C-alpha positions in Angstrom: 0.1 -0.2 0.0 1.1 3.5 -0.6 1.0 6.3 1.7 -1.8 9.1 1.3 -0.1 12.2 -0.5 1.0 14.7 2.3 -0.5 18.3 2.2 2.1 20.9 0.7 3.2 23.1 3.4 3.2 26.9 2.7 6.2 28.5 3.7 6.3 31.6 5.5 7.3 33.8 2.8 4.2 32.2 0.6 2.0 33.3 3.4 3.6 36.9 3.7 3.6 37.1 -0.2 -0.1 36.2 -0.1 -1.2 38.9 2.6 1.1 41.4 0.9 -0.7 40.8 -2.5 -4.2 40.9 -1.0 -3.5 44.2 0.9 -2.1 45.9 -2.3 -5.4 44.7 -4.2 -7.5 46.2 -1.4 -5.9 49.3 -1.8 -6.3 49.4 -5.4 -10.2 48.6 -5.1 -10.3 51.1 -2.5 -13.0 50.9 0.7 -15.7 48.8 0.0 -17.8 48.4 3.2 -20.6 50.1 4.6 -20.8 52.7 1.9 -20.5 50.4 -0.9 -23.3 48.4 0.4 -25.5 51.5 1.0 -24.8 52.5 -2.5 -25.6 49.4 -4.0 -28.9 49.5 -2.0 -29.6 52.9 -3.8 -28.8 51.3 -7.2 -31.2 48.7 -6.6 -33.8 50.9 -5.3 -33.2 53.5 -8.0 -33.2 50.6 -10.7 -36.6 49.5 -9.7 -38.4 52.9 -8.8 -37.2 54.7 -12.0 -38.8 52.6 -14.7 -42.0 51.9 -12.5 -42.4 55.7 -12.2 -41.9 56.3 -15.8 -44.6 53.8 -16.6 -46.9 55.2 -14.4 -46.4 58.6 -15.7 -46.7 57.3 -19.2 -49.9 55.3 -18.3 -51.3 58.9 -16.9 -50.5 60.5 -20.0 -52.1 57.8 -22.2 -55.0 57.5 -20.0 -55.9 61.5 -20.6 -55.1 61.6 -24.1 -56.3 58.0 -25.0 -58.8 56.7 -23.1 -59.3 53.1 -23.1 -61.3 50.3 -21.4 -58.5 49.5 -19.5 -56.2 51.6 -17.3 -52.8 52.4 -19.2 -51.6 53.7 -15.7 -51.9 50.3 -14.0 -50.5 48.3 -17.1 -47.9 50.5 -17.4 -47.1 50.7 -13.7 -46.6 46.6 -13.5 -44.6 46.7 -16.7 -42.4 49.1 -15.2 -42.0 47.4 -11.9 -41.2 44.2 -13.8 -38.5 46.0 -16.0 -37.0 47.6 -12.8 -36.8 44.2 -10.9 -35.1 42.5 -13.9 -32.7 45.4 -13.9 -32.0 45.1 -10.4 -31.8 41.5 -10.5 -29.0 41.8 -13.3 -27.0 44.3 -10.9 -27.2 42.1 -8.1 -26.0 38.9 -10.0 -23.2 41.1 -11.8 -22.0 42.1 -8.1 -22.5 38.4 -6.9 -20.2 37.1 -9.5 -17.6 39.9 -9.1 -17.1 39.0 -5.3 -17.2 35.1 -6.3 -14.4 35.8 -8.7 -12.5 38.0 -6.1 -13.0 35.5 -3.4 -11.6 32.5 -6.0 -8.4 34.9 -6.8 -7.7 35.3 -2.9 -7.8 31.7 -2.1 -5.3 31.1 -5.2 
């Protein structure tokens, strides 16, 4: 029987080099703490609110100029809300992928 492979030992120089590289990367990236999180919440909020409000405004204008048996305001408000949610989902997925890629780079 053969012995199981031994885990490779990281030297002190490897660990120090890795920590230094992570610090340099963090400095280049800037501080992404609480303010970054609040900014992302604002971005997600506005990416939903703006299309929703635009859809409602267009719907009100259509209701006053082109009356129909259905409410343009309600219809376009829902369309704007759906588009805003898809837009917000896109931003969140993009940021999540960037964070995962960054974590994978840190572990290498």
